[in-house]
matplotlib code that plots the C-alpha trace (Angstrom):
import matplotlib.pyplot as plt

x = [-0.5, 1.1, 2.6, 2.1, -1.5, -2.1, -0.6, -2.7, -6.0, -5.6, -5.1, -6.6, -10.3, -13.0, -15.7, -19.0, -20.9, -18.7, -15.1, -13.7, -10.7, -7.8, -6.3, -3.7, -5.1, -4.8, -1.1, 0.1, 4.2, 5.7, 9.8, 10.2, 9.9, 13.4, 14.3, 17.6, 17.4, 19.5, 17.3, 14.0, 15.3, 17.0, 13.7, 11.5, 13.7, 13.7, 11.2, 13.1, 16.2, 15.0, 12.1, 11.2, 15.1, 15.6, 18.0, 16.1, 18.2, 15.5, 13.0, 11.5, 14.9, 14.3, 10.6, 11.1, 8.4, 6.3, 4.6, 5.0, 6.8, 8.3, 9.6, 6.1, 4.6, 4.3, 7.9, 8.6, 7.7, 10.0, 9.8, 8.1, 11.3, 11.2, 14.0, 13.9, 15.9, 18.8, 16.6, 17.2, 17.1, 14.7, 11.5, 11.0, 7.6, 5.2, 4.0, 0.7, -0.3, -1.2, 2.6, 4.3, 2.1, 4.4, 7.4, 7.2, 5.1, 4.1, 6.4, 5.1, 6.0, 6.8, 7.7, 10.6, 10.1, 12.4, 10.8, 8.4, 5.0, 3.3, 0.0, -0.1, -2.5, -1.1, -3.4, -3.6, -0.2, 0.7, 3.3, 4.3, 4.3, 0.8, -2.6, -6.3, -8.5, -11.3, -13.8, -11.7, -8.5, -4.6, -2.5, 1.4, 3.1, 7.2, 7.4, 8.3, 4.6, 2.6, 0.1, -2.1, -1.8, -2.5, -5.5, -7.0, -6.6, -7.6, -11.2, -11.7, -12.8, -11.9, -11.5, -13.0, -16.9, -17.2, -20.1, -22.2, -24.4, -21.9, -19.8, -17.0, -14.2, -14.2, -11.1, -7.9, -6.5, -2.9, -0.2, 3.7, 4.7, 1.9, 3.3, 3.9, 2.1, 0.8, 0.9, -1.7, -2.4, -2.6, 0.0, 2.7, 5.6, 7.3, 9.2, 12.2, 11.7, 8.7, 9.8, 7.1, 6.2, 4.5, 3.3, 0.3, -2.3, -4.7, -2.1, -0.7, -1.8, -4.2, -6.2, -6.8, -7.4, -10.0, -12.1, -11.7, -13.1, -16.3, -16.9, -16.9, -18.4, -21.3, -22.4, -22.2, -19.0, -16.9, -13.4, -10.4, -8.3, -4.7, -3.5, 0.0, 2.8, 5.1, 8.1, 9.1, 11.3, 12.7, 11.9, 14.2, 12.2, 8.6, 7.9, 8.8, 7.1, 3.8, 3.9, 3.8, 0.8, -0.9, -0.2, -1.4, -4.5, -5.3, -4.8, -7.3, -9.3, -10.0, -12.8, -11.1, -10.2, -8.7, -5.6, -4.7, -1.3, -2.3, 0.6, 1.8, 4.1, 6.7, 7.2, 10.3, 11.9, 16.0, 15.5, 13.4, 10.4, 7.3, 4.8, 1.0, -0.9, -4.5, -7.9, -11.1, -13.8, -17.1, -15.7, -13.2, -9.3, -8.8, -4.9, -4.9, -3.9, -1.8, -2.6, 0.6, 0.0, 3.2, 4.3, 6.8, 9.7, 10.0, 12.0, 9.3, 7.0, 4.0, 2.4, -1.0, 0.1, -2.4, -5.1, -4.2, -4.2, -7.4, -8.7, -6.4, -8.2, -11.7, -10.7, -8.8, -12.1, -14.6, -12.6, -12.5, -16.4, -17.2, -14.2, -12.8, -9.0, -9.0, -6.4, -2.8, -2.0, -1.8, 1.8, 2.3, 5.8, 8.2, 7.3, 6.6, 5.0, 3.9, 1.2, 1.6, -0.6, -4.2, -5.6, -6.9, -3.7, -2.6, -0.5, -2.3, -0.2, -2.6, -1.1, 2.7, 4.0, 3.1, -0.7, -3.0, -4.1, -7.3, -6.8, -5.4, -8.3, -11.0, -9.5, -9.3, -12.7, -13.6, -11.7, -13.5, -16.8, -15.5, -14.5, -17.9, -19.9, -17.5, -18.3, -22.0, -22.9, -25.3]
y = [-0.5, 3.4, 4.6, 8.3, 7.8, 6.3, 8.7, 11.2, 9.7, 9.2, 13.0, 15.0, 14.5, 16.2, 17.8, 17.8, 17.4, 17.7, 18.5, 15.3, 14.2, 12.9, 9.0, 7.5, 4.5, 0.6, -0.1, 2.9, 2.8, 5.8, 6.8, 7.5, 10.7, 11.6, 10.0, 11.6, 14.6, 16.9, 15.9, 16.9, 20.3, 21.5, 21.1, 22.2, 25.6, 26.0, 28.6, 30.8, 30.7, 30.6, 32.9, 35.0, 35.9, 37.9, 41.0, 43.7, 46.9, 49.8, 48.4, 51.5, 53.2, 51.2, 52.7, 56.3, 57.3, 55.9, 58.3, 57.3, 54.4, 52.5, 48.9, 47.8, 48.9, 46.3, 46.2, 44.6, 41.4, 39.0, 37.8, 34.4, 32.2, 30.2, 27.6, 25.4, 22.2, 21.6, 21.0, 17.4, 16.6, 14.0, 15.9, 13.7, 12.3, 14.3, 12.9, 12.0, 13.9, 10.3, 9.4, 12.3, 13.5, 12.6, 13.6, 17.5, 17.0, 20.6, 21.5, 21.2, 23.1, 26.6, 28.5, 30.5, 33.8, 34.3, 37.1, 39.6, 38.9, 42.4, 42.5, 45.1, 46.4, 46.7, 49.4, 51.5, 53.0, 56.1, 56.2, 55.5, 51.5, 51.8, 53.0, 52.4, 49.6, 51.0, 48.8, 48.6, 47.0, 48.3, 47.1, 47.2, 47.4, 46.6, 46.0, 48.3, 48.8, 51.7, 52.1, 53.1, 50.2, 48.0, 50.0, 49.8, 45.8, 45.7, 46.5, 44.1, 41.4, 37.7, 35.4, 32.6, 31.5, 29.5, 26.3, 25.9, 22.7, 20.5, 17.7, 18.8, 20.6, 24.3, 24.9, 23.5, 24.8, 23.5, 24.4, 24.1, 24.8, 22.4, 22.7, 25.8, 26.8, 29.6, 30.1, 28.0, 30.9, 34.7, 36.2, 38.5, 36.5, 33.5, 30.7, 30.2, 26.5, 26.9, 27.2, 28.2, 24.4, 21.4, 18.1, 17.6, 18.8, 20.1, 23.2, 23.8, 25.3, 22.3, 23.3, 27.0, 25.2, 23.1, 26.2, 28.0, 24.7, 24.5, 27.9, 26.8, 23.5, 25.0, 27.9, 24.4, 24.8, 21.8, 21.8, 19.6, 20.4, 18.9, 17.9, 16.0, 17.5, 19.1, 20.7, 17.7, 15.9, 18.5, 22.1, 23.1, 20.6, 22.4, 24.4, 21.4, 18.9, 21.2, 22.1, 18.4, 17.6, 20.4, 19.7, 16.0, 17.1, 19.9, 17.0, 14.8, 17.8, 19.9, 21.3, 23.3, 27.2, 28.7, 26.9, 28.6, 28.3, 28.8, 30.2, 32.3, 34.6, 35.1, 39.0, 39.7, 42.5, 43.3, 42.7, 39.4, 40.8, 38.6, 41.2, 39.4, 41.3, 41.2, 42.9, 43.0, 41.1, 41.0, 41.3, 38.6, 39.0, 37.4, 37.3, 40.0, 38.3, 39.5, 38.4, 37.4, 37.7, 37.4, 39.4, 37.8, 39.9, 37.6, 35.5, 33.4, 31.3, 33.1, 35.3, 35.4, 36.5, 39.5, 37.4, 36.4, 39.8, 40.4, 37.6, 39.0, 42.4, 40.8, 38.6, 41.9, 44.3, 41.7, 40.9, 44.4, 45.0, 42.5, 42.5, 45.4, 45.8, 42.0, 42.4, 43.7, 45.3, 42.7, 42.1, 42.6, 41.3, 39.7, 36.4, 32.4, 30.5, 28.1, 30.5, 29.8, 26.5, 28.1, 32.2, 31.8, 31.1, 33.0, 32.7, 34.2, 34.5, 34.2, 35.8, 35.3, 33.4, 35.4, 35.1, 32.3, 29.4, 30.4, 33.7, 32.2, 29.6, 32.8, 34.0, 30.7, 31.0, 34.7, 33.8, 31.3, 33.5, 36.2, 33.6, 32.0, 35.7, 36.3, 33.3, 33.3, 36.6, 37.2]
z = [-0.3, -0.7, 2.6, 1.4, 0.7, 3.8, 5.7, 4.2, 4.6, 7.9, 9.0, 6.1, 7.2, 5.0, 7.0, 6.1, 9.3, 12.1, 13.2, 13.1, 15.2, 12.9, 13.9, 12.1, 9.7, 10.7, 9.6, 9.5, 10.3, 10.1, 11.6, 15.2, 17.1, 18.3, 21.6, 22.8, 25.1, 23.1, 20.2, 21.9, 23.7, 20.4, 18.8, 21.7, 21.8, 18.0, 18.0, 20.3, 18.4, 14.6, 14.7, 18.0, 18.9, 16.2, 16.2, 17.7, 16.9, 17.4, 15.9, 14.6, 13.2, 10.1, 9.7, 10.7, 8.7, 11.1, 13.8, 17.1, 16.6, 19.4, 20.8, 21.4, 17.9, 14.9, 13.4, 17.1, 15.2, 13.4, 9.8, 9.7, 9.1, 5.5, 5.6, 2.8, 2.1, -0.8, -4.2, -4.5, -0.7, 1.0, 2.3, 5.5, 5.8, 8.2, 11.6, 12.3, 15.5, 17.2, 16.8, 18.2, 20.9, 23.9, 21.5, 23.2, 26.1, 27.1, 30.4, 33.6, 36.7, 35.4, 38.5, 37.2, 37.0, 34.0, 31.7, 31.3, 29.2, 28.6, 26.4, 23.7, 21.0, 17.6, 16.2, 13.3, 11.8, 9.7, 7.6, 3.7, 4.3, 5.4, 3.9, 5.2, 2.9, 2.2, 4.0, 7.2, 8.1, 7.3, 4.5, 5.3, 1.8, 2.1, -2.0, -4.5, -5.7, -5.1, -2.6, -4.9, -7.1, -4.4, -3.0, -6.2, -6.4, -2.8, -4.2, -7.3, -4.7, -5.1, -8.0, -6.7, -5.1, -2.1, -2.3, 0.8, 1.2, -0.7, 0.7, -2.0, 0.6, 0.0, 2.5, 3.6, 7.1, 7.7, 10.1, 8.6, 12.3, 13.8, 17.2, 18.2, 21.2, 23.5, 27.5, 29.6, 32.1, 31.5, 33.8, 33.1, 33.4, 31.4, 32.6, 29.9, 29.9, 27.9, 24.4, 22.8, 21.1, 21.9, 20.1, 22.1, 19.6, 22.2, 23.0, 20.1, 16.9, 15.9, 18.6, 17.0, 13.6, 15.6, 16.3, 12.4, 11.2, 14.0, 12.5, 8.8, 9.4, 11.1, 8.2, 5.9, 4.7, 4.2, 5.2, 5.2, 8.5, 7.9, 11.6, 10.2, 12.4, 9.7, 11.9, 13.7, 14.0, 11.5, 12.0, 8.7, 6.2, 7.9, 4.4, 2.0, 4.2, 4.1, 0.8, -0.4, 1.8, 0.3, -3.2, -2.5, -0.9, -3.9, -6.4, -4.3, -3.9, -6.5, -5.3, -2.4, -3.3, 0.1, 1.7, 5.0, 6.8, 10.5, 12.4, 15.9, 15.9, 18.3, 19.5, 22.1, 22.7, 23.4, 27.2, 26.6, 26.9, 25.4, 23.5, 23.8, 21.1, 22.1, 21.2, 23.5, 21.3, 23.5, 26.2, 26.1, 25.0, 21.6, 20.3, 17.7, 14.5, 11.5, 7.7, 5.5, 1.8, -0.3, -3.7, -6.3, -6.9, -10.0, -8.9, -7.1, -9.5, -8.3, -11.2, -9.8, -5.9, -6.5, -6.4, -2.6, -2.1, -2.9, -0.8, 2.3, 1.7, 2.1, 5.0, 6.7, 6.2, 7.1, 10.5, 11.5, 10.4, 12.6, 15.3, 15.7, 16.5, 15.8, 13.2, 12.9, 9.3, 6.4, 5.4, 2.3, 1.3, -0.7, 0.9, -0.7, 1.6, -0.4, -1.5, -5.6, -5.0, -5.0, -5.7, -1.6, -0.2, 3.1, 6.0, 9.3, 12.5, 15.9, 18.8, 19.7, 22.2, 25.2, 24.7, 26.4, 24.7, 25.3, 23.7, 20.8, 20.2, 20.7, 17.5, 15.8, 16.6, 15.3, 12.2, 11.4, 11.8, 10.1, 6.9, 6.9, 6.7, 3.9, 2.2, 2.9, 2.5, -0.6]

ax = plt.figure().add_subplot(projection="3d")
ax.plot(x, y, z, "-o")
ax.set_aspect("equal")
plt.show()
């Protein structure tokens, strides 16, 4: 039996009636997870070393056009790291959640006050990089394209339509960095033993994706939630691994029009303060989200990137209309993130490693509601 197909069917489940937890198909055998303490520690700390702990030279210095820029502003957020394997390198088979659930356990007895967590609301911005969308929300343009050109495109609407009441899947939710996770308690300090990663699906990005899927399903939109773990045991192969999985799913389900890669950010200052972007929505704290839409600089073979951007703008405006303050400005930059695969491919950062799981799951619910409203509105 084809092992890849076996694993795919066991983890990528089409949701037509309910959000179904994924299991491993009988007989499927995959490579074992790391067992050494050194490998475990390295994998758990990868998120801090490769993503959160980026150089923190005065954040505002590189963006002097901003008004009121401080180290607590949007530029404190690092780039989403996109590592690629060398051409021709073997791509590791992604791991089913059930197979690695104990590989990166969420640390217990977190009591050392090693650093500060600071809540922050990333609001509206002024400056040459930023422009307001006609129906709400902002875009941060980090490309050579004129803001006026992007604003014009933002009003054209998406190039696809979502069908409701059909068993044919329309939306794919997946996680390149599946093990990214959050604080379990709402507090103003962190223990450095928490490296921001766990393979426990009820505490990592899978739990956030479940909330998005639930809202879509309740609105009659059939969705696939890929819960394969793409960033363990190999973090460096994560984007190659998720690309392979998404490509296989799109071939199997050509009805899918939207592919959303759900991550969480890692925002930390030079002093080690972890920033938790939050917004109060209907009396509850939600982790603010940031949509990333990639632009092709001529080297990415992504000629239809503007289709993704138009969708990003619609989702941004819908989210702000329904839940004012939920979003940080769309990041439009020269990024790839496998966004050549559909005309509805986006990466969404949900909160940071300073946010709580509850805040992030609530944001997942709100993202799902915004998507459902956008797709079902007449």
